[in-house]
Backbone as CSV, one residue per row, in Angstrom:
resi,resn,N_x,N_y,N_z,CA_x,CA_y,CA_z,C_x,C_y,C_z
1,MET,0.955,-1.350,-0.025,-0.075,-0.055,0.168,0.881,1.286,-0.132
2,ARG,0.326,2.059,-0.590,1.210,3.125,-0.704,0.745,4.437,0.098
3,SER,1.755,4.787,1.303,1.532,5.786,2.096,1.247,7.613,1.616
4,ARG,0.956,8.285,1.956,0.714,9.629,2.072,1.829,10.388,1.530
5,ILE,1.995,10.715,0.255,3.427,11.689,0.162,3.394,13.098,0.431
6,ARG,4.602,13.423,0.807,4.904,15.045,1.251,4.945,15.685,0.325
7,ALA,4.463,16.897,0.723,4.634,18.085,-0.204,5.545,18.846,-0.146
8,ALA,5.992,19.153,-1.470,7.534,19.808,-1.998,7.110,20.902,-2.851
9,ALA,8.448,21.696,-2.665,8.426,23.168,-3.524,9.264,22.558,-4.588
10,ALA,8.731,23.018,-5.754,9.858,22.921,-6.926,9.592,24.316,-7.858
11,ILE,10.878,24.943,-7.137,10.616,26.606,-8.166,11.707,26.367,-8.873
12,GLY,11.320,26.967,-10.339,12.046,27.190,-11.206,12.716,28.242,-11.296
13,THR,13.792,28.673,-12.205,14.357,29.999,-12.512,13.811,30.913,-12.957
14,ILE,12.772,30.561,-14.053,12.196,31.451,-14.945,10.778,31.236,-14.432
15,GLY,10.335,31.656,-12.811,8.720,32.184,-12.535,8.210,30.460,-12.730
16,LEU,8.810,29.698,-12.560,8.156,28.368,-12.913,8.102,27.918,-11.225
17,SER,7.409,27.044,-11.093,7.174,25.839,-10.066,5.746,25.825,-9.262
18,VAL,5.713,25.028,-8.721,4.921,24.549,-7.392,4.733,23.196,-7.237
19,ALA,4.969,22.726,-6.095,4.842,21.169,-5.890,4.025,20.999,-4.672
20,LEU,3.417,20.294,-4.678,2.229,20.282,-4.346,2.315,18.489,-3.461
21,GLY,1.318,18.022,-2.747,1.425,16.515,-2.109,0.654,15.754,-3.157
22,ALA,0.965,14.458,-2.483,0.204,13.389,-3.315,0.292,12.048,-2.771
23,CYS,-0.260,11.096,-2.920,-0.179,9.749,-2.052,0.351,8.669,-2.700
24,SER,0.939,7.903,-2.041,1.967,6.947,-2.734,2.053,5.912,-1.496
25,ALA,2.622,4.565,-1.748,2.752,3.618,-0.810,4.167,3.668,-0.234
26,GLY,4.163,3.086,0.979,5.210,2.942,1.437,6.556,3.672,0.705
27,LYS,6.440,4.955,0.459,7.329,6.006,0.267,6.940,7.464,0.015
28,GLY,8.013,8.104,0.116,7.141,9.671,0.018,7.504,10.111,-1.517
29,THR,6.684,10.164,-2.503,6.768,11.311,-3.350,6.394,12.472,-3.763
30,ASN,7.194,13.354,-4.473,6.581,15.019,-4.965,5.331,14.575,-5.615
31,VAL,4.563,15.299,-5.842,3.607,15.754,-6.763,4.262,17.000,-7.115
32,ALA,4.334,17.385,-8.409,4.942,18.783,-8.817,3.738,18.951,-9.879
33,ALA,3.073,20.108,-9.582,2.387,20.937,-10.866,3.278,21.755,-11.763
34,PRO,3.260,21.194,-12.925,4.014,21.669,-14.132,4.370,22.893,-13.952
35,PRO,5.619,23.344,-14.598,5.717,24.654,-14.303,5.310,25.441,-16.038
36,GLY,5.325,26.620,-16.172,4.779,26.665,-17.111,5.125,27.815,-18.111
37,ALA,4.745,29.167,-17.682,5.020,30.180,-18.620,6.388,30.307,-19.152
38,ALA,6.544,31.159,-20.238,8.152,31.698,-20.469,8.393,32.907,-19.541
39,GLY,9.590,32.789,-19.208,10.187,33.434,-18.353,10.417,35.141,-18.822
40,PRO,10.697,36.002,-17.976,10.909,37.454,-18.372,11.662,37.844,-19.743
41,GLY,12.871,36.762,-20.363,13.360,37.139,-21.383,12.999,36.533,-22.227
42,ALA,11.758,35.511,-22.349,11.484,34.689,-23.344,10.812,35.167,-24.549
43,SER,10.553,35.634,-25.533,9.825,35.842,-26.774,8.713,34.933,-27.170
44,THR,7.701,35.464,-27.729,6.796,34.346,-28.457,6.584,34.779,-30.203
45,PRO,6.747,33.456,-30.584,7.084,33.567,-31.922,5.800,33.599,-33.071
46,SER,6.264,34.625,-33.825,5.554,35.666,-34.821,4.611,34.170,-35.539
47,SER,3.157,34.474,-35.833,2.350,33.661,-36.458,2.937,33.525,-37.960
48,ALA,3.830,34.504,-38.699,4.366,34.016,-40.135,5.786,34.584,-39.854
49,ASP,6.829,34.139,-40.551,8.128,34.575,-41.256,8.139,35.094,-42.109
50,PRO,8.518,36.133,-42.729,8.786,36.798,-43.942,10.023,35.486,-44.536
51,ALA,11.055,35.271,-43.600,12.105,34.566,-44.847,11.522,33.416,-44.803
52,SER,10.273,32.753,-44.450,9.886,31.490,-44.894,9.243,31.249,-46.221
53,THR,8.796,32.509,-46.545,7.883,32.620,-47.914,8.797,33.512,-48.975
54,SER,8.585,33.095,-50.182,8.693,33.816,-50.911,7.964,35.279,-51.834
55,LYS,8.273,36.200,-52.608,7.420,37.109,-52.887,6.009,36.990,-53.547
56,GLY,5.973,35.800,-53.884,4.697,35.174,-54.440,3.893,34.537,-53.176
57,GLY,4.161,34.206,-51.829,3.702,33.812,-50.914,4.100,32.328,-51.179
58,ALA,4.447,31.792,-52.000,4.796,30.018,-51.898,5.869,30.204,-50.849
59,VAL,6.048,28.800,-50.239,7.059,28.490,-49.180,8.131,28.635,-50.049
60,ASP,9.417,28.810,-49.239,10.719,28.903,-49.519,11.289,27.433,-49.143
61,PRO,11.810,26.460,-49.989,12.448,25.362,-49.596,13.801,25.557,-48.695
62,ASN,14.229,26.642,-49.034,15.737,26.963,-48.332,15.763,27.960,-47.873
63,ALA,14.535,28.184,-47.029,14.428,29.174,-45.734,14.819,28.018,-44.670
64,PRO,15.112,28.419,-43.665,15.404,27.953,-42.181,13.750,27.347,-41.703
65,GLU,14.605,26.432,-40.982,13.204,25.725,-40.193,12.465,26.221,-39.157
66,GLN,11.432,26.779,-39.057,10.608,27.608,-38.313,10.007,26.487,-37.312
67,ASN,10.335,26.232,-35.977,9.713,25.626,-34.844,8.392,26.408,-34.413
68,SER,7.414,25.544,-33.953,6.322,25.997,-33.379,7.170,26.816,-31.796
69,ALA,5.788,27.331,-31.437,6.376,27.809,-29.591,6.590,26.394,-28.895
70,GLY,7.519,26.382,-27.946,7.572,25.118,-27.570,8.541,23.752,-28.314
71,ASP,8.407,23.884,-29.704,9.212,22.569,-30.168,10.702,22.933,-30.011
72,ILE,11.255,21.682,-29.635,12.844,21.939,-29.251,13.596,21.426,-30.578
73,PRO,14.340,22.326,-30.888,15.182,22.281,-32.135,15.670,20.739,-32.662
74,ASP,15.641,20.375,-33.412,16.186,19.294,-34.263,17.680,18.663,-33.679
75,ASN,18.355,20.318,-33.782,19.702,20.311,-33.435,20.378,20.812,-31.871
76,GLN,19.172,20.635,-31.364,19.317,20.888,-29.546,20.426,19.544,-29.581
77,VAL,21.753,19.839,-28.584,22.632,18.956,-28.214,22.280,18.894,-26.608
78,PHE,22.371,17.572,-26.546,22.377,16.593,-25.532,23.377,16.479,-24.261
79,VAL,23.419,16.673,-23.158,25.062,16.343,-22.744,24.212,15.587,-21.505
80,PRO,25.048,14.338,-20.404,25.198,14.146,-19.751,24.877,15.024,-18.411
81,TYR,24.127,14.458,-17.276,24.075,15.271,-16.361,23.558,13.861,-15.116
82,THR,24.442,14.039,-13.911,23.796,13.303,-12.548,23.816,14.062,-11.397
83,PRO,22.609,13.798,-10.763,22.299,14.812,-9.851,23.543,14.766,-8.734
84,PRO,23.362,15.964,-7.636,24.088,15.699,-6.558,24.479,14.684,-5.619
85,ASP,23.168,13.622,-5.352,23.152,13.078,-4.558,23.457,11.574,-5.350
86,GLY,23.731,11.388,-6.687,24.172,10.651,-7.486,22.965,9.709,-7.541
87,GLY,23.462,8.584,-8.281,22.048,7.393,-8.051,21.570,7.130,-9.208
88,TYR,22.004,8.032,-10.074,21.240,7.780,-11.376,21.750,8.716,-12.524
89,SER,21.817,8.929,-13.697,22.130,9.940,-14.912,21.425,9.886,-15.673
90,LEU,21.167,10.759,-16.621,20.541,11.042,-17.833,21.251,11.912,-18.788
91,LYS,20.440,12.397,-19.915,21.010,13.265,-20.735,19.652,14.591,-20.832
92,VAL,20.549,15.785,-20.784,19.367,16.850,-20.632,19.930,17.725,-21.665
93,PRO,19.117,18.841,-22.351,19.701,19.725,-23.545,20.504,20.542,-22.695
94,GLU,21.713,20.641,-23.600,22.694,21.784,-23.263,22.104,23.324,-23.474
95,GLY,22.415,23.859,-22.077,22.149,25.346,-22.277,21.051,25.830,-21.467
96,TRP,20.362,24.446,-21.140,19.226,24.952,-20.124,19.284,25.232,-18.941
97,ALA,18.590,26.362,-18.397,18.893,26.736,-16.732,18.405,25.497,-15.710
98,ARG,19.156,25.312,-14.714,19.267,24.219,-13.570,18.668,24.926,-12.252
99,THR,17.874,24.418,-11.662,17.590,25.207,-10.359,17.119,23.178,-9.448
100,GLU,18.224,23.183,-8.398,18.315,22.759,-7.515,17.228,22.989,-6.051
101,THR,16.022,22.448,-5.992,15.312,22.795,-4.517,14.376,21.563,-4.159
102,ALA,14.588,21.481,-2.788,13.471,20.416,-2.504,13.604,19.106,-2.621
103,GLY,15.293,18.832,-2.951,15.454,17.346,-3.193,15.139,17.252,-4.652
104,ALA,14.766,18.131,-5.312,14.346,17.974,-6.713,15.596,18.871,-7.876
105,VAL,15.670,18.448,-9.314,16.373,19.337,-9.933,15.424,19.552,-11.245
106,VAL,15.384,20.654,-11.685,14.815,21.288,-12.601,15.357,21.980,-13.769
107,PHE,15.142,21.596,-14.982,16.228,22.097,-16.229,14.899,22.656,-17.018
108,THR,15.113,24.166,-17.112,14.000,24.875,-17.935,14.673,25.799,-19.150
109,ASP,13.927,25.805,-20.290,14.107,26.778,-21.561,12.958,27.308,-21.746
110,LYS,12.586,28.346,-21.712,11.478,29.245,-22.118,10.140,28.202,-21.504
111,LEU,9.358,27.700,-22.680,8.213,27.128,-22.435,8.578,25.237,-21.858
112,ASN,9.628,25.192,-21.771,9.818,23.504,-21.287,10.474,23.243,-20.417
113,SER,10.104,22.466,-19.608,10.731,21.911,-18.184,11.323,20.435,-18.430
114,ILE,11.964,20.014,-17.366,12.509,18.407,-17.579,12.836,18.862,-15.451
115,ARG,12.013,18.134,-14.713,11.880,17.941,-13.261,12.215,16.350,-12.984
116,MET,13.225,16.410,-12.033,13.761,14.962,-11.697,13.971,14.789,-9.894
117,GLU,13.652,14.007,-9.439,13.934,13.636,-8.045,13.923,11.990,-7.677
118,ALA,14.420,11.794,-6.847,14.513,10.319,-6.402,13.899,10.211,-5.112
119,THR,13.022,9.264,-4.764,12.689,9.058,-3.317,12.165,7.877,-3.102
120,PRO,12.247,7.484,-1.834,12.221,6.019,-1.107,11.226,5.349,-1.793
121,ALA,11.164,4.107,-2.160,9.688,3.386,-2.543,9.664,1.878,-2.031
122,THR,9.225,1.383,-1.445,9.161,-0.259,-0.977,9.101,-1.273,-1.846
123,ALA,8.262,-0.414,-3.052,7.797,-1.203,-4.120,7.546,-0.657,-5.774
124,ALA,7.824,-1.259,-6.497,7.877,-0.778,-7.819,6.072,-0.019,-8.107
125,PRO,6.354,1.146,-8.767,4.930,1.707,-9.167,4.236,1.004,-10.445
126,THR,3.052,0.567,-10.090,2.289,-0.383,-11.308,1.069,0.912,-11.536
127,VAL,0.580,0.195,-12.894,-0.570,1.370,-13.499,-1.857,1.733,-12.525
128,ASP,-1.855,0.364,-11.926,-3.094,0.525,-11.074,-2.903,1.101,-9.699
129,SER,-1.421,0.890,-9.275,-1.032,2.177,-7.991,-1.310,3.559,-8.576
130,ALA,-0.592,3.522,-9.508,-0.626,5.114,-10.017,-2.179,5.840,-10.153
131,ARG,-2.816,5.107,-10.567,-4.508,5.622,-11.035,-4.932,5.539,-9.582
132,ARG,-4.788,4.832,-8.287,-5.340,4.655,-7.094,-4.636,6.038,-6.419
133,ASP,-3.323,5.893,-6.368,-2.935,7.066,-5.210,-2.194,8.164,-5.715
134,GLU,-2.081,8.000,-7.176,-1.153,9.326,-7.530,-2.240,10.341,-8.348
135,LEU,-3.208,9.680,-9.165,-3.837,10.670,-10.103,-4.783,11.312,-9.504
136,PRO,-5.512,11.089,-8.122,-6.158,12.318,-7.624,-5.391,13.454,-6.647
137,ALA,-4.297,13.014,-6.610,-3.212,14.247,-6.227,-2.877,14.844,-7.090
138,ILE,-2.251,14.327,-8.152,-1.979,15.436,-9.400,-3.173,15.986,-10.001
139,ALA,-4.814,15.462,-10.157,-5.432,16.211,-10.368,-6.012,17.694,-9.568
140,GLN,-5.838,17.299,-8.103,-5.850,18.260,-7.531,-4.892,19.619,-7.461
141,ALA,-3.741,19.499,-7.668,-2.516,20.159,-7.741,-2.352,20.724,-9.120
142,SER,-3.248,20.357,-10.121,-2.896,21.024,-11.495,-3.965,21.748,-12.086
143,PRO,-4.095,23.242,-12.182,-4.795,23.563,-12.645,-5.359,23.586,-13.687
144,LYS,-6.757,23.266,-13.886,-7.430,22.969,-15.492,-6.963,21.945,-15.777
145,TYR,-6.812,20.630,-15.207,-6.027,19.268,-15.311,-7.105,18.421,-15.806
146,GLU,-6.394,18.253,-17.199,-7.112,17.030,-18.309,-6.696,15.886,-18.031
147,ALA,-7.331,14.855,-17.560,-6.563,13.396,-17.626,-5.920,12.818,-19.078
148,GLY,-4.951,12.085,-18.656,-4.460,11.298,-20.347,-4.690,9.957,-19.979
149,LYS,-3.201,9.379,-20.052,-3.363,7.600,-19.778,-2.440,7.652,-18.337
150,VAL,-2.311,6.398,-18.353,-1.777,5.675,-17.532,-1.088,4.349,-18.202
151,THR,0.392,4.174,-18.276,0.370,2.795,-19.004,1.929,2.470,-18.658
152,GLN,2.291,1.498,-18.631,3.363,1.058,-18.571,4.559,0.627,-19.590
153,LEU,5.803,1.098,-19.859,6.575,0.915,-21.125,7.797,0.855,-20.778
154,LYS,8.870,0.586,-21.738,10.189,0.099,-21.526,11.071,0.981,-22.023
155,ARG,11.890,1.289,-21.377,12.889,2.342,-21.630,14.469,1.475,-20.958
156,LYS,15.685,2.277,-21.890,16.554,1.218,-21.825,17.123,0.798,-20.412
157,ALA,16.769,1.884,-19.471,17.111,1.445,-17.892,15.937,0.365,-17.308
158,GLY,15.257,-0.239,-18.355,14.063,-0.913,-17.691,12.564,-0.312,-17.826
159,PRO,11.602,-1.230,-17.212,10.103,-0.663,-17.040,10.151,0.453,-16.466
160,ALA,8.957,1.221,-16.735,8.269,2.359,-16.307,6.930,2.677,-16.258
161,VAL,6.411,3.417,-15.047,5.278,3.628,-15.323,4.876,5.104,-15.947
162,LEU,4.236,5.546,-17.091,3.879,6.835,-17.815,2.489,7.356,-17.636
163,ILE,2.598,8.274,-16.894,1.180,9.066,-16.778,1.415,10.079,-17.285
164,THR,0.240,10.545,-18.238,0.234,11.763,-19.416,-1.014,12.521,-18.704
165,TYR,-0.951,13.689,-19.033,-2.494,14.657,-18.586,-1.760,15.734,-19.368
166,ARG,-3.069,16.769,-18.902,-2.703,18.371,-19.724,-2.839,19.147,-18.226
167,ALA,-2.297,20.096,-18.323,-2.700,21.277,-17.128,-1.855,22.656,-17.555
168,ASP,-2.671,23.715,-16.792,-1.833,25.166,-16.851,-0.626,25.250,-16.415
169,GLY,0.288,25.917,-16.965,1.438,26.137,-15.983,1.476,27.554,-15.250
170,GLN,2.559,27.618,-14.895,2.753,29.064,-14.018,2.353,30.451,-15.017
171,PRO,1.800,31.035,-14.439,1.993,32.662,-14.657,3.122,33.394,-15.121
172,ASN,3.117,33.887,-16.670,4.476,34.548,-17.038,4.706,35.841,-15.754
173,GLU,5.641,35.590,-15.596,6.059,36.520,-14.404,5.820,37.993,-14.847
174,VAL,6.532,38.446,-16.416,5.650,39.690,-16.774,4.412,39.771,-17.467
175,THR,3.965,38.659,-18.426,2.800,38.986,-19.234,1.541,38.677,-18.328
176,GLY,1.828,37.685,-17.383,0.537,36.838,-16.975,0.075,35.969,-17.717
177,LYS,0.723,35.727,-18.846,-0.100,34.703,-19.807,0.118,33.533,-19.192
178,VAL,-0.377,32.681,-19.150,-0.596,30.951,-18.649,-0.528,30.200,-20.062
179,ILE,0.231,28.988,-19.976,0.544,28.364,-21.249,-0.277,26.953,-20.791
180,HIS,-1.159,26.559,-21.590,-1.756,24.942,-21.297,-0.381,24.037,-21.856
181,LEU,-0.294,23.205,-21.040,1.047,21.934,-21.021,0.774,20.548,-21.048
182,ASP,1.226,19.957,-22.267,1.287,18.459,-22.188,2.508,18.125,-21.310
183,VAL,2.387,17.350,-20.193,2.921,16.886,-18.971,2.875,15.391,-19.085
184,GLU,4.324,14.807,-19.341,5.105,13.408,-19.453,5.639,13.289,-17.872
185,ARG,4.895,12.281,-16.988,5.609,11.995,-15.684,6.106,10.245,-15.995
186,TYR,7.416,9.930,-15.886,7.854,8.463,-15.928,8.673,8.445,-14.519
187,GLU,8.141,7.132,-14.017,8.772,6.377,-12.703,9.444,5.513,-13.084
188,PHE,10.091,5.516,-12.625,11.693,4.297,-12.569,11.695,3.928,-11.336
189,TRP,11.744,2.486,-11.002,12.002,2.225,-9.613,13.235,1.220,-9.792
190,ARG,13.905,1.241,-8.856,15.048,-0.319,-8.421,15.211,-0.191,-7.182
191,ASN,15.095,-1.808,-6.563,15.916,-1.414,-5.548,15.392,-0.587,-3.996
192,GLY,14.364,-0.414,-4.118,14.022,0.950,-3.118,13.922,2.445,-3.426
193,THR,14.323,2.646,-4.363,14.360,4.046,-5.240,13.412,3.877,-5.718
194,GLU,12.666,5.326,-6.211,11.916,5.601,-7.135,12.607,6.888,-7.838
195,VAL,12.855,7.292,-8.844,12.966,8.119,-9.774,12.025,8.685,-10.938
196,ILE,11.798,10.042,-10.554,10.276,10.456,-11.397,10.814,11.657,-12.272
197,LEU,10.723,11.599,-13.559,10.879,12.473,-14.344,9.809,12.763,-14.759
198,THR,9.704,14.563,-14.630,8.510,15.206,-15.493,8.965,16.096,-16.207
199,LEU,8.240,15.578,-17.952,8.774,16.473,-18.535,7.361,17.175,-18.990
200,SER,7.633,18.419,-19.346,6.479,19.583,-19.691,6.760,20.172,-20.750
201,GLY,5.630,20.729,-21.665,5.716,21.873,-22.903,4.467,22.194,-23.083
202,PRO,4.564,22.990,-23.620,3.099,23.810,-24.488,2.484,22.395,-25.090
203,GLN,0.884,22.585,-25.176,0.169,21.635,-25.692,0.477,22.080,-26.985
204,GLY,0.366,20.596,-27.827,0.591,20.563,-29.481,2.240,20.702,-29.571
205,ALA,3.033,20.501,-28.896,4.328,21.056,-29.103,5.173,19.887,-29.517
206,ASP,5.633,19.487,-30.562,6.273,18.293,-31.327,7.802,18.043,-30.491
207,ASN,7.847,17.279,-29.315,8.556,17.057,-28.559,8.611,15.290,-28.424
208,VAL,8.173,14.673,-28.977,8.123,13.489,-28.981,9.534,12.699,-28.894
209,ASP,10.676,12.989,-30.119,11.748,12.737,-30.068,12.860,13.373,-29.097
210,PRO,12.719,14.680,-28.742,13.554,15.220,-27.682,13.178,14.179,-26.117
211,TRP,11.964,13.915,-25.906,11.727,13.755,-24.665,12.036,12.026,-24.664
212,LYS,12.104,11.543,-26.175,12.375,10.002,-25.972,13.964,10.190,-25.882
213,ILE,14.486,10.713,-26.167,16.131,10.955,-25.777,16.389,11.055,-24.452
214,VAL,15.709,11.890,-23.867,15.692,12.001,-22.025,15.942,10.733,-21.667
215,THR,14.595,10.311,-21.746,14.161,9.073,-21.214,14.750,8.162,-21.456
216,ASP,15.082,7.556,-22.583,15.820,6.364,-22.904,17.458,6.493,-22.492
217,SER,17.767,7.929,-22.093,18.693,8.068,-21.375,19.238,7.994,-20.150
218,PHE,18.071,7.939,-19.463,18.252,7.261,-18.394,18.929,6.192,-17.715
219,SER,19.868,6.111,-16.890,20.212,4.720,-16.410,20.682,4.907,-14.683
220,TRP,20.637,3.862,-14.267,21.080,3.420,-12.760,22.319,3.675,-12.561
221,ALA,22.705,4.004,-11.544,24.157,4.281,-11.168,24.628,3.040,-10.295
């Protein structure tokens, strides 16, 4: 049986953060509302880029690729990272801002974030335990929560439980604008330790490949 999860704070470097409590068996696990809006220095892409079209309005095949808001570029470089307490490692996007708080590490860049933390757990999470013990707390912690799916999948480090959902992020510190986010929460477990990776980005952003790189790179120390 999973015990009551303790509340935790997950404060990001660009006005992101909110951590809240949730339930879980024989362990303390943090449920963080996803970080949200871009920071003060972030810009919003325009709907049309004159460099991408010719004078006649046709698309210029030689123009640079234009990414939608929140899309991580195809040429993004990923670098290895091991948290201060060790225990595991993974690859994160190079150049993203890092914040360490309340036992969690958060990497952010404008509209996207990767949050990671390790916590004691007496048993591996399952689809049933996630639905029973974690979803209610996640829903309560997440503004404008929209349920997704709970599945079990395999990554190179082994099996993991994946919880997907949508929720509002934190308001932009300057504009007050709120971004609705797609959130993926991966839970890995080994020998009494659970590592939770929470990846979020704007709803509809095409970050399937970057998130696969991050989660596939996860390995136990």
